[in-house]
N, C-alpha and C positions, 0 to 999 in steps of 0.2 A: 576701190577704196585704198587709201594709202596705209602703209604699215604702222604709222605713228598713231592712227586712230583705232586700229584693230584691237589692241590690248585693252584700252579703257572701255571700248564697247563690249568686249567679252566679259570684262569684270562687272560692268553694269548689268549685263544680262544674267550673270550668275547671282549677283546680289538680289536682283528683282525676283528671280526664281526662288531663291532661299526665303525671301520675305513672303512670297505667295504660299509656299509650302508650310511655313511656320504659321501663318494666319489660318490656313486650311486645317492644320492639326489642332490648333488651339481654339478655333472658332466654336462657339456653342450657340444653340438655339435658345429661345426665350424660356423654355422649360428646363434648361440645364443639361439637355442631352446633346451629345456631340453632333455637329452639323452633318447632314446627310450629303451624299455625293451630288445630289441635285442642287443643294444649296451652294456647294463649292463651285460647281459649274456656273451657276448663276452669278456667284461672286466674281469668277474669272471673266465672264461676259461683261459685267458692269465695270470691272477694272479696265478691260480693253477699251470700252467706250470712253471712260473717263480719261484714260491715257491719250487716246486719239484727240479728244477735245482739248486737252491741256496742251499738247504739242502744237496743235493748230493755233491756239490762242497765243502761245509764246512766240511762234513764228510770225504771226500777224503783228504783234506788238513790236517785235524786232524790226520787221520791214517798215513799219510805220515810223519808228525812231530813225532809221536810216533815211527814209524819205524826207524827214524834216530837215536834214542837213544836205543830202545829195539825192535828188529825185532820180537822176540817171542811174546811179549806182544801185538804188533800190529796184528799179525796173530791170536792170541786168540780173540782179540776184533772183528776182521773181521768175524771170524767163529761164534762168539756169535751173532753178528748183523745179519748174514745170517740165523742162526737158529731162531732168534726172528721173522724174516719176513717169515719164512717157506720155505726157498730156500736151505737149507743145511742139 
């Protein structure tokens, strides 16, 4: 990974972590009691699934938009993405 993208990626991770901790501290159950550790773990699990689905959808939309203008470039991006994740 190049150094230009390292700093924004770290900042985004810190911000996401702070938001998760804030939501975990402020989250309450329906009866007004502070959320249990199990509920917090369940929240993190749901957040991870939602984040993965969102990233996949945005990547798909981006590649579809590129394919509308240049199919070869979209194919190259897809193959590069697959090789970066070790699936191709």
